C-alpha positions, 0 to 999 in steps of 0.5 A: 434715095433715089432707088427708093422714089415712086417704088413698090419694093418686095421683102421684109420691111425692117430689112429693106428700110435698114438699108436707108441711110437718112431720113426721107419720109415726111409722112409715114402710115402704117396698116400693120398685121393685127396678130389676130391670125389673118393668113396672108399670102406670105405671112401667118399673122399669129405671133407669139405676144413678145415675138410680135411686139419685138417686131413692132418695135422694129419695124416702128423704130426704122420708120421713125429713124427715116422720118424727117424731123417735122414728119408725121406718123400714123398707125392703124391697129386693133384692140389688142395692141393699140395701147402697146403702140401708144406707149412704144412711140410716146415713152420709148421713142419720144414722139408726141401724140396728136390724136387717138383716132377711131375709125368707126365703119359699117359692115363690122365683124359680126359675133355671138358673144360680145358686141361686134367690133366696128372700129380700128385705132389710128394713132397720129404722132409727130417728131416735133411737137411745135414744128409739123405739116398739118393743112386744116383748110383741106380737110375742114368740113361743113359744121352744124352751126352752118347747116343746121343753125345758120349761125353767123359766128360759125367759121366760114370755112367750116370746122376740123373733123372730129377724132371719130371718123364714121365717114368711111366704110370698110371696103366690102366685096362689092365695092369698085375700089375692091382689089381682092386683098383680105384688109383693104383700107379705103382710098378716101380715108388715106385721101384725108391722112395724106392731105392733112399731114403732107404737101405735094411733092412729099414723100409718103412711106408705107412699110406694109403695102397690102393692096397698095391703097397709100402708094395709090392715093399718094400718087394721085395727090402728087406725093412721092411714095415708097411702100413694101411688102413680103408678097411679090403677088401683092406688090406687083398687084399694086404696080398695076393699080397705079399704073392703071392711073399713070398718065391722066391728067388732073383733070381725068379723061376730058369727060365733064365728070371724069371717074376721080371727080366723081370720086372726090365729090362722093368723099366729100359728100359723106365727109360733110353729112348733109342731105343733098336737098338741103345742100342744094337748096342752101347756096352759102353751104353748096358755095362752100361745098363747091369751093372745097371740091374744087380745091381738091380737084385743082382744076383749071376751070373750076366746077360751078355751083349749078354743075356740082348741084346738078351732079349731086343730084344726078348721082343720087342713090350712089351718094351716102344714104343720108336722105336718099328720098329727098335726094331722089325727089330732088334729082326728079325735079331737076330733070323735068326742068 
């Protein structure tokens, strides 16, 4: 199995995976072609219905075969085949469904004669219904009981996110993390999945490399990765993407707020859906937010509440537009001080 560790392989995923003899993956994430007509570099996403389903059974079967007994699998898919894939996993392969997640995003596909589609299904299954990895503490968010009602009965660590994820927009052409790949997943979404369903050192398998998001995030979060793509051009671009972050310490490049720390701060802010002004003025919430941020960054010298508050205000309009007016007002006030 050593030849698969931290590798971006070029080839047909079914053929490549068939060469592996024993289960090695702790987590599988797959974002396959949806069979809706996209033309990729080496693949035209338009197969006959029966042909697509036969191919789907083949690659899912190999992924499940190589999944460890306590492993988890997440599959992102469109409306057309979500139900088929659920039945393959549940009825044919006897896995247990934990969640049918709906990723609701902005910048949906516009239409003329029906409502615009602005979601993708993410099916989350486990091999063993009673024994699997799920790190709830690293994905909890500030609850309405905490931020709206100041209810002392609220769990002090926050609540579990809902199964409708609307915190993550599609990666559009103007986004800094955009690679040019036509169907790119946001890193923040993959970070939630990888953090929740694997531990540091675990092995993440993605049979469809694409832009390399799964491998890049797994690498950043100290997981082993293996991913595969038909296109050598896509595979090479993904290798370069990972190489750009190679060698950086956990705390980044030495600046007070390195790029990865700002990224984590923005992701956490978007997930918790609380305006900057309210967050910075409520010390218990700001303390919890700071604790969650430091937990993700694992800094040797954690950020203080004051440092996090100052950074939130300085980022201003770069944050999700929950309360742009109050955040700008707050930023101006802090600069005057």
